[in-house]
FIMIVO-922394 format. One record per residue (C-alpha): residue in one letter; z negated, y, x negated. Coordinates in steps of 0.25 Angstrom, whole numbers, padded with zeros to 4 digits, always signed. Each point is the difference from the previous one (the first is absolute). Layout:
BEGIN
AZYX;...
***
This chain:
BEGIN
M+0132-0190-0108;E-0006-0004+0014;S-0014-0001-0005;R+0001+0014-0006;G+0007+0006+0012;R-0012-0004+0009;P-0011+0007-0008;N+0009+0012+0000;A+0002+0000+0015;F-0015-0002+0002;R-0003+0012-0010;R+0010+0009+0008;F-0007-0005+0013;Q-0014+0004-0006;K+0005+0014-0004;F+0005+0002+0014;L-0014-0004+0006;V-0007+0009-0010;H+0010+0012+0003;K-0003-0002+0015;R-0015-0001-0003;F+0000+0013-0008;N+0008+0007+0011;M-0010-0004+0011;P-0010+0012-0002;T+0010+0010+0003;R+0003-0007+0013;S-0015-0003+0003;R-0003+0014-0001;R+0008+0002+0013;L-0008-0011+0007;H-0014+0004-0004;R-0006+0011+0008;T-0013+0002-0007;G+0004+0010-0010;G+0002+0012+0009;I-0010-0004+0011;G-0010+0010-0004;L+0010+0011+0001;L+0006-0005+0013;R-0014-0001+0006;A-0004+0014-0004;A+0013+0006+0006;V-0001-0008+0013;L-0015+0003+0001;G+0003+0015-0002;A+0012+0000+0010;N-0008-0008+0011;D-0012+0009-0002;G+0009+0013+0002;I+0007-0006+0012;L-0013-0005+0007;S-0010+0011-0003;T+0010+0011+0004;S+0005-0006+0012;S-0014-0003+0004;L-0004+0014-0002;V+0012+0005+0008;L-0003-0010+0011;G-0015+0004+0001;V+0004+0015+0001;A+0011-0003+0010;A-0010-0008+0008;A-0010+0011+0000;H+0011+0009+0007;G+0003+0008-0012;T+0012+0009+0000;H+0013-0004-0007;R-0003+0010-0011;S-0014-0004-0002;I+0004-0015-0001;L+0010+0003-0011;V-0009+0009-0008;A-0011-0011+0001;G+0011-0010-0005;I+0004+0009-0012;A-0015+0002-0004;G-0001-0015+0001;L+0012-0002-0010;V-0006+0010-0010;S-0014-0004+0001;G+0003-0015+0000;G+0010+0001-0012;M-0010+0008-0008;S-0011-0010+0003;M+0009-0012-0004;A+0004+0007-0013;A-0015+0004-0003;S-0006-0014+0003;E+0011-0007-0007;Y-0001+0009-0013;V-0015-0002+0000;S+0001-0015+0002;V+0011-0003-0010;H-0006+0010-0010;S-0013-0008+0000;Q+0007-0012-0003;A+0007+0007-0011;D-0013+0004-0006;T-0005-0014+0001;E+0012-0005-0007;E-0001+0010-0011;A-0015-0003-0002;E+0003-0015-0001;L+0011+0002-0010;A-0010+0009-0008;L-0010-0011+0000;E+0010-0011-0004;R+0005+0009-0012;T-0015+0000-0004;K-0002-0015+0001;L+0013-0002-0008;K-0006+0008-0011;Q-0013-0006+0000;D+0003-0015+0003;N+0015-0002-0002;K-0001-0015-0002;G-0009-0002+0012;E+0010+0007+0009;R+0012-0008-0006;Q-0008-0013+0004;A-0003+0006+0014;L+0015+0003+0002;T+0004-0014-0005;A-0010-0006+0010;I+0006+0007+0011;Y+0014-0006-0003;V-0007-0014-0002;A-0006+0002+0014;R+0014+0003+0006;G+0005-0014-0005;L+0005+0002-0014;E-0004-0009-0011;P-0010+0006-0010;L+0010+0000-0012;L+0011+0006+0009;A-0010+0010+0006;T-0004+0005-0014;R+0014+0002-0004;V+0003+0008+0013;A-0012+0008-0002;Q+0004+0003-0015;Q+0014+0004+0004;L-0004+0009+0012;I-0011+0007-0009;A+0010+0002-0011;Y+0010+0007+0010;D-0010+0008+0008;E-0015-0003-0003;L-0007+0009+0011;G+0011-0003+0010;A-0002-0015-0001;Y-0015+0002+0002;A+0002+0010+0011;R+0010-0008+0008;D-0006-0014-0002;E-0015+0003-0001;L-0002+0013+0008;G+0012-0002+0010;I+0006+0013-0004;S+0015+0002-0002;E+0008+0012-0003;K+0009-0003+0012;F-0011+0000+0010;R-0009+0011-0006;A-0007+0010+0009;R+0008+0013+0002;P-0008+0010+0009;I+0011+0011+0001;Q+0011-0010+0004;A-0009-0007+0009;S-0005+0013+0007;L+0015+0005+0002;A+0005-0013+0005;A-0012-0001+0010;A+0003+0015+0005;C+0015-0001+0001;S-0001-0014+0007;F-0010+0006+0010;A+0008+0013+0003;L+0013-0008+0002;G-0007-0009+0010;A-0006+0012+0007;M+0013+0007+0001;M+0005-0010+0011;P-0010+0002+0011;L+0000+0015-0003;L+0016+0000+0002;I-0002-0007+0013;T-0011+0010+0004;A+0009+0012-0003;I+0012-0005+0008;A-0006-0008+0011;P-0003+0008+0013;Q-0015+0001+0002;A+0000-0008+0013;R+0005-0012-0007;L-0006+0002-0013;I-0011-0011+0000;P+0010-0011+0004;F+0010+0005-0010;V-0009+0001-0012;S-0007-0013+0004;V+0012-0009+0001;S+0007+0006-0012;S-0012-0001-0009;L-0003-0014+0004;A+0015-0004-0002;V+0000+0006-0014;L-0014-0006-0004;A+0006-0014+0005;L+0012+0002-0009;M-0007+0004-0012;G-0010-0011+0002;G+0012-0010+0001;L+0007+0006-0012;A-0013-0001-0009;A-0002-0014+0004;H+0014-0004-0003;A-0001+0007-0014;G-0013-0007-0002;G+0005-0014+0004;A-0009-0001+0012;K+0004-0002+0015;V+0007+0012+0005;I-0004-0002+0015;M-0015-0001-0004;G+0001+0012-0009;A+0006+0008+0011;I-0010-0005+0011;R-0012+0004-0009;V+0004+0014-0003;T+0005+0002+0015;F-0014-0005+0006;W-0009+0008-0009;G+0009+0012+0002;G+0000-0001+0015;L-0015-0002+0000;A-0002+0013-0008;M+0010+0008+0008;A-0007-0005+0013;M-0014+0003-0005;T+0004+0014-0004;S+0008+0003+0013;G-0012-0004+0008;I-0010+0009-0008;G+0010+0011+0002;W+0001-0002+0015;L-0015-0001+0001;V-0002+0013-0008;G+0011+0007+0009;A-0007-0005+0012;V-0013+0005-0004;A+0005+0013-0004;
***
């Protein structure tokens, strides 16, 4: 009885380990940050651009001794033009990527019709290069092809997956919205701050928000928070200082 009890206990322990092993992916999805890093980067980039470009524009006009109304109008114009520019450039860029992906998929369909055997061998060779034994690589290729032939080649040979396919409209809307949200902050400060203190109010608040966003983006990406905040603050401060200086020179000459 003892000799039977031990194997049973060992098998129960094995089942416990297997259960823990197959529960790992759910947990690891919370720890790995690369899945959404592209979306995070686009959102942070758009918001930072909105804050920085709008606040710099406001500071430049203010340094040139513009009226409170003209400063606010310039900021609103910067929000609209910057948001449209972000949307247009993102749409064109991502649409070009989508066109390239469609062309590659069309070419792959043609190659599968003309040389299906050669394409299977190429896919198998990819799995072998990644560390699988030739026999196992062949079986993996066969099963993946049977499940989704074009998807297997697109993902492993071309690097195209449905999850990360280029979506121009979504990308352009996200870029425009994130820019507009970022630009609203310096505009709000400009609207409520007295003109005599507008420059320090806009400068300090914009740099503070840029530092906060830089730190949050670094934390979400697993990088050092302080360094992320310092990088964004440094370049933001430099851009604002240069724009203010140019505005002051233009105002002095005028």
